C-alpha positions as CSV (number, residue, x, y, z in Angstrom):
1,M,58.1,-98.4,255.6
2,N,57.3,-99.1,259.3
3,L,53.7,-98.5,260.3
4,N,52.3,-97.5,263.7
5,L,49.0,-99.4,263.8
6,A,48.0,-98.9,267.4
7,A,45.0,-96.8,266.3
8,T,41.5,-98.3,265.8
9,V,40.0,-96.3,262.9
10,M,36.5,-95.9,261.5
11,L,35.8,-94.7,258.0
12,L,32.5,-92.9,257.3
13,T,31.8,-92.6,253.6
14,N,29.1,-92.6,250.9
15,Q,28.0,-96.0,249.5
16,L,31.0,-97.3,247.6
17,E,30.9,-98.6,244.1
18,E,32.8,-101.7,243.0
19,S,33.8,-100.1,239.7
20,P,33.3,-96.3,240.1
21,S,33.3,-94.0,237.1
22,G,32.9,-90.5,238.5
23,G,35.8,-88.6,240.0
24,R,34.5,-88.3,243.5
25,E,33.3,-92.0,243.5
26,M,36.8,-93.1,242.4
27,L,38.5,-91.1,245.1
28,C,36.1,-92.4,247.8
29,K,36.9,-96.0,246.7
30,L,40.7,-95.2,246.7
31,N,40.6,-93.7,250.2
32,H,38.7,-96.8,251.4
33,D,41.3,-99.1,249.8
34,V,44.2,-97.1,251.2
35,L,42.8,-97.2,254.8
36,T,42.0,-100.9,254.5
37,D,45.6,-101.5,253.2
38,I,47.1,-99.5,256.2
39,Y,44.9,-100.7,259.0
40,G,43.5,-104.1,258.0
41,D,41.1,-105.4,260.6
42,R,41.6,-102.3,262.7
43,L,39.4,-100.4,260.3
44,T,35.6,-100.3,260.7
45,V,33.7,-99.0,257.6
46,L,30.3,-97.4,257.7
47,Q,28.8,-96.6,254.3
48,L,25.8,-94.3,254.1
49,S,23.3,-94.5,251.2
50,K,21.9,-91.2,250.0
51,Q,18.1,-90.9,250.5
52,P,15.8,-88.5,248.5
53,I,14.5,-85.6,250.5
54,R,10.7,-85.8,250.5
55,G,8.2,-84.1,252.7
56,F,8.3,-81.1,255.1
57,K,10.1,-83.0,257.9
58,S,12.8,-84.2,255.6
59,I,13.4,-80.7,254.4
60,I,13.7,-79.3,257.9
61,N,16.1,-82.2,258.9
62,A,18.2,-81.4,255.8
63,F,18.9,-77.9,257.2
64,R,20.0,-79.7,260.4
65,G,22.5,-81.6,258.5
66,H,20.6,-84.8,257.7
67,I,21.7,-85.2,254.1
68,D,23.5,-87.8,252.1
69,G,22.4,-90.7,254.4
70,V,22.9,-88.9,257.7
71,N,19.8,-89.3,260.0
72,S,19.1,-90.2,263.6
73,E,19.5,-93.9,263.0
74,T,22.9,-93.6,261.2
75,I,24.2,-91.2,263.9
76,H,23.2,-93.7,266.6
77,T,25.1,-96.4,264.6
78,V,28.2,-94.2,264.5
79,F,28.0,-93.7,268.3
80,H,27.5,-97.5,268.9
81,L,30.5,-98.5,266.7
82,I,32.8,-95.9,268.4
83,S,31.8,-97.2,271.8
84,T,31.9,-101.0,271.1
85,K,35.0,-101.0,268.9
86,N,37.0,-98.5,270.9
87,I,37.4,-96.2,267.9
88,N,40.0,-93.5,268.5
89,K,40.2,-92.1,265.0
90,L,37.3,-91.2,262.7
91,F,38.0,-90.6,259.0
92,V,35.1,-88.7,257.4
93,D,35.2,-88.9,253.6
94,G,33.3,-85.7,252.7
95,S,32.6,-82.4,254.4
96,N,28.8,-83.0,253.8
97,F,28.8,-85.2,257.0
98,G,29.3,-82.2,259.3
99,E,26.4,-83.0,261.6
100,V,28.0,-86.3,262.4
101,V,31.4,-84.6,263.0
102,K,29.8,-82.1,265.4
103,L,28.0,-84.8,267.4
104,V,30.9,-87.1,267.6
105,K,33.2,-84.4,268.9
106,K,30.6,-83.5,271.6
107,M,29.9,-87.1,272.6
108,F,33.5,-88.5,272.2
109,P,35.9,-85.5,272.5
110,Q,38.9,-88.0,272.7
111,V,38.3,-89.3,269.2
112,Q,40.5,-87.6,266.6
113,V,38.4,-86.6,263.6
114,Y,39.9,-86.3,260.1
115,T,37.7,-84.9,257.3
116,F,38.6,-85.2,253.7
117,F,37.3,-82.4,251.5
118,H,36.6,-83.5,247.9
119,N,35.7,-79.9,247.1
120,V,34.9,-76.8,249.0
121,E,31.2,-77.9,248.7
122,V,29.8,-74.4,249.3
123,R,31.9,-73.1,246.3
124,F,30.8,-76.0,244.1
125,F,27.1,-75.6,244.9
126,W,27.3,-71.8,244.5
127,G,28.5,-72.3,241.0
128,S,25.7,-74.7,240.3
129,F,23.2,-72.2,241.7
130,R,24.5,-69.4,239.4
131,Q,23.9,-71.7,236.4
132,N,20.5,-72.7,237.5
133,K,18.9,-70.0,239.7
134,S,16.1,-72.1,241.3
135,V,14.7,-72.4,244.8
136,H,15.9,-76.0,244.8
137,A,19.5,-75.1,243.8
138,L,19.6,-72.3,246.5
139,A,18.3,-74.7,249.1
140,V,21.0,-77.3,248.2
141,F,23.7,-74.5,248.5
142,V,22.5,-73.5,252.0
143,V,22.1,-77.0,253.2
144,N,25.7,-77.9,252.2
145,Y,27.0,-74.6,253.6
146,L,25.5,-75.4,257.0
147,A,26.9,-79.0,256.9
148,E,30.3,-78.0,255.7
149,R,30.6,-75.2,258.3
150,K,30.2,-77.8,261.1
151,S,32.9,-80.0,259.5
152,V,35.4,-77.1,259.5
153,K,34.5,-76.1,263.0
154,F,34.6,-79.5,264.7
155,T,37.1,-81.5,262.8
156,D,40.6,-82.0,264.2
157,K,42.4,-82.4,260.9
158,L,41.1,-80.9,257.6
159,I,42.4,-82.6,254.5
160,C,42.1,-80.7,251.2
161,L,43.1,-81.6,247.6
162,S,44.9,-78.3,247.0
163,Q,46.2,-75.1,248.5
164,R,43.5,-73.3,246.6
165,D,40.8,-75.2,248.5
166,S,42.6,-74.6,251.7
167,Q,42.7,-70.8,251.1
168,L,38.9,-71.0,250.2
169,L,38.2,-72.6,253.6
170,Q,40.1,-69.8,255.3
171,K,38.2,-67.2,253.3
172,I,34.8,-68.6,253.8
173,Y,35.0,-70.3,257.3
174,G,38.1,-68.7,258.9
175,R,40.1,-71.9,259.0
176,Q,42.6,-73.4,256.5
177,A,43.4,-77.1,255.9
178,T,45.8,-78.8,258.2
179,H,47.0,-81.1,255.3
180,V,46.9,-81.1,251.5
181,S,46.6,-84.5,249.8
182,P,46.1,-84.1,246.0
183,M,43.9,-86.1,243.7
184,A,44.9,-89.7,243.2
185,L,43.6,-92.5,241.0
186,R,44.0,-96.3,240.8
187,D,46.1,-97.2,237.8
188,Q,43.9,-98.2,234.9
189,L,46.7,-98.6,232.4
190,V,47.0,-102.1,231.1
191,S,50.6,-103.3,230.9
192,N,52.1,-102.3,227.6
193,A,48.8,-100.8,226.4
194,Q,50.5,-97.9,224.8
195,K,52.3,-100.4,222.5
196,V,49.3,-102.6,221.5
197,T,46.7,-99.9,221.0
198,E,46.4,-99.0,217.4
199,P,46.4,-95.3,216.6
200,S,43.3,-93.8,215.2
201,Q,43.0,-93.3,211.5
202,Q,42.0,-89.7,212.2
203,K,43.7,-87.6,214.9
204,F,41.3,-86.4,217.5
205,A,41.4,-84.5,220.8
206,L,39.5,-85.9,223.7
207,F,37.2,-84.2,226.2
208,V,36.2,-86.4,229.2
209,G,33.7,-85.6,231.9
210,G,30.3,-86.2,233.3
211,V,27.5,-83.8,232.4
212,F,27.5,-81.6,235.5
213,Y,27.3,-77.8,235.1
214,A,31.0,-76.8,234.8
215,N,31.8,-79.5,232.2
216,R,28.6,-78.7,230.1
217,V,29.3,-75.0,230.1
218,G,33.0,-75.4,229.3
219,I,32.6,-77.7,226.4
220,T,29.7,-75.7,225.0
221,W,31.9,-72.6,225.0
222,F,34.7,-74.5,223.4
223,V,32.5,-75.9,220.6
224,K,31.2,-72.4,219.9
225,H,34.3,-70.3,220.1
226,V,37.3,-72.6,219.4
227,V,36.2,-75.5,217.2
228,P,35.4,-73.4,214.1
229,R,39.0,-72.2,214.2
230,I,40.9,-75.5,214.6
231,N,41.6,-78.5,212.3
232,I,41.4,-81.4,214.6
233,K,38.3,-83.4,215.5
234,I,37.0,-83.3,219.1
235,C,35.5,-86.4,220.7
236,I,33.3,-85.9,223.8
237,V,33.2,-88.8,226.2
238,G,31.2,-88.8,229.5
239,K,28.0,-90.0,231.1
240,G,25.0,-87.9,230.2
241,F,26.5,-86.1,227.2
242,E,24.7,-88.3,224.8
243,R,21.6,-86.1,225.6
244,Y,23.5,-83.1,224.1
245,K,24.3,-84.6,220.6
246,K,22.1,-82.1,218.7
247,E,23.5,-79.2,220.6
248,L,27.2,-80.1,220.4
249,E,27.9,-82.3,217.4
250,L,29.3,-80.8,214.2
251,E,29.8,-83.1,211.3
252,G,33.5,-83.9,210.8
253,K,34.5,-81.6,213.7
254,V,32.8,-82.7,217.0
255,E,31.5,-86.2,217.8
256,V,29.6,-86.8,221.1
257,I,30.2,-90.3,222.3
258,G,28.6,-90.1,225.8
259,A,29.0,-93.0,228.3
260,V,31.6,-95.7,227.5
261,D,32.4,-99.0,229.2
262,S,36.1,-98.1,229.4
263,L,38.0,-94.9,229.0
264,A,41.4,-96.5,228.4
265,E,40.9,-97.0,224.7
266,W,39.8,-93.4,224.2
267,Y,42.7,-91.9,226.2
268,L,45.3,-94.1,224.5
269,R,44.0,-93.3,220.9
270,A,43.6,-89.6,221.6
271,H,46.3,-87.2,220.3
272,F,45.9,-85.0,223.4
273,V,43.2,-84.0,226.0
274,I,41.3,-80.7,226.3
275,A,39.9,-79.3,229.6
276,P,38.1,-76.1,229.0
277,I,36.7,-75.7,232.6
278,F,36.0,-72.3,234.0
279,D,34.4,-73.0,237.3
280,G,34.5,-75.5,240.2
281,S,36.4,-76.5,243.2
282,G,38.8,-79.4,244.2
283,M,41.0,-80.9,241.5
284,K,39.9,-82.2,238.0
285,T,40.1,-86.0,237.7
286,K,40.5,-85.7,233.9
287,V,44.0,-84.2,234.3
288,A,45.2,-87.0,236.6
289,E,43.7,-89.5,234.2
290,A,45.5,-87.9,231.3
291,L,48.8,-88.2,233.1
292,M,48.0,-91.8,233.9
293,Y,47.7,-92.4,230.2
294,G,50.7,-90.3,229.3
295,K,48.7,-87.6,227.5
296,T,49.3,-83.8,227.1
297,V,46.5,-81.6,228.4
298,I,45.4,-78.2,227.0
299,G,43.1,-76.6,229.5
300,T,42.2,-73.6,231.6
301,A,43.7,-72.4,234.8
302,E,40.7,-73.9,236.6
303,A,41.4,-77.3,235.1
304,F,45.0,-77.2,236.3
305,S,44.1,-76.1,239.8
306,G,46.2,-78.2,242.2
307,Y,48.5,-79.3,239.4
308,E,50.2,-75.9,239.0
309,E,53.7,-77.3,240.0
310,D,53.6,-79.6,237.0
311,G,51.6,-77.3,234.7
312,Y,54.3,-76.5,232.2
313,K,55.2,-80.2,231.9
314,V,51.6,-81.4,231.6
315,G,50.6,-79.2,228.7
316,Q,49.4,-75.6,228.1
317,V,47.3,-73.3,230.2
318,C,44.8,-71.2,228.2
319,R,42.7,-68.3,229.2
320,T,41.0,-67.3,226.0
321,A,39.7,-68.8,222.8
322,D,42.8,-67.4,221.0
323,D,45.0,-69.2,223.5
324,F,43.3,-72.5,222.8
325,V,43.7,-72.0,219.0
326,V,47.4,-71.2,219.3
327,A,48.1,-74.1,221.6
328,I,46.2,-76.6,219.4
329,D,47.9,-75.3,216.3
330,A,51.2,-76.0,218.0
331,V,50.3,-79.3,219.6
332,D,52.3,-81.5,217.3
333,E,55.5,-79.9,218.7
334,M,54.1,-80.2,222.2
335,V,53.2,-83.9,222.0
336,V,56.4,-85.9,222.3
337,A,54.7,-89.3,221.8
338,R,51.3,-90.9,221.8
339,F,52.4,-92.2,225.3
340,D,54.7,-89.8,227.1
341,E,56.7,-91.6,229.7
342,E,57.6,-88.3,231.4
343,L,53.9,-87.4,231.9
344,R,53.3,-90.9,233.2
345,S,56.1,-90.6,235.7
346,I,54.4,-87.4,237.2
347,Y,51.3,-89.5,237.8
348,D,53.4,-92.3,239.4
349,R,55.1,-89.8,241.8
350,K,52.2,-87.7,242.8
351,Y,48.7,-88.9,241.8
352,S,48.9,-92.7,242.1
353,Y,47.6,-95.1,244.7
354,T,51.1,-95.5,246.1
355,A,51.5,-91.7,246.5
356,A,48.1,-91.4,248.2
357,R,48.8,-94.2,250.6
358,L,52.0,-92.6,251.7
359,R,50.4,-89.2,252.2
360,L,47.4,-90.6,254.2
361,A,49.6,-92.8,256.3
362,M,51.7,-89.7,257.3
363,I,48.6,-87.6,257.9
364,L,47.0,-90.3,260.1
365,N,50.3,-90.8,261.9
366,A,50.3,-94.4,260.8
367,I,54.0,-94.2,260.0
368,D,56.5,-94.6,262.9
369,H,58.7,-91.5,262.3
370,N,61.4,-92.9,264.6
371,A,61.9,-95.9,262.5
372,D,63.8,-96.3,259.2
373,T,61.5,-96.0,256.2
């Protein structure tokens, strides 16, 4: 592949974690690594640390777009770096930085701005508000709507994870994405792990996810309406779920593990993965993770959003409790092997680091299209 590296690029992102665990955090780190790989010392990185909103002035500033580390000082830093380093492309990793996008385009109209949408944030926070109807949740929704609207209006290139999110942008803000670049993950599969990991003495299905509203509502529904009708144990892994042991655990049927140091062992030992998610935006990390570990997924249409093209290969889409029961009863025929090479190959082609690097290089015009690739 021949790269056109004439551009000087700046990445604006949240504070990066060395070993991220959440889906958004993992994707932010991957985007950073991809851009570093492509541009090397032509990339300038500015990481913003989230600050709590305290006091009347902070609340007023939040409605102006001063959220998630955006403030007068960081905006000044962005301007300074663009001027002194002759930045001509700004990659903004998150639509919550809309105030920065607006001001950059006004101050430096020649700079090409690319904004990466991890979700349609307004849709995500609307779902959160519906689950927790509080003044705080409503304020968070409005603040993110105002910030995201600026991102859509002033960004040159809008990058979404899926066509569904692009259509949502069109519906809410009147502008669709210019590019779609699906969820991608760094490979966590240890070489030959599928051969060396011992199978569990008892078969189990795995649910993975942090304890945010859509995951909590989904697995609570599943435990209530599906678990009493199936004959396989469910293990729930994810940061924060240890607080819901009393609510979710059923002896011999459901075990709440909570946070773990490594997901690899759990994925590799699982018979299959469940994803009963009914609300949200973006793409679900757990589906890409399951593919990375060669695992079948039984989940809802929401869980498979963005993966539709591969849905029939990945597993089974369920809409009701009856659908889940039927799919789980038939799962032994569906699961070809504990590690399915065909499912793993879908990850390699579409949701891997290599796939993401190629997509972002093309979106950023970092590939010389006149050269042989």
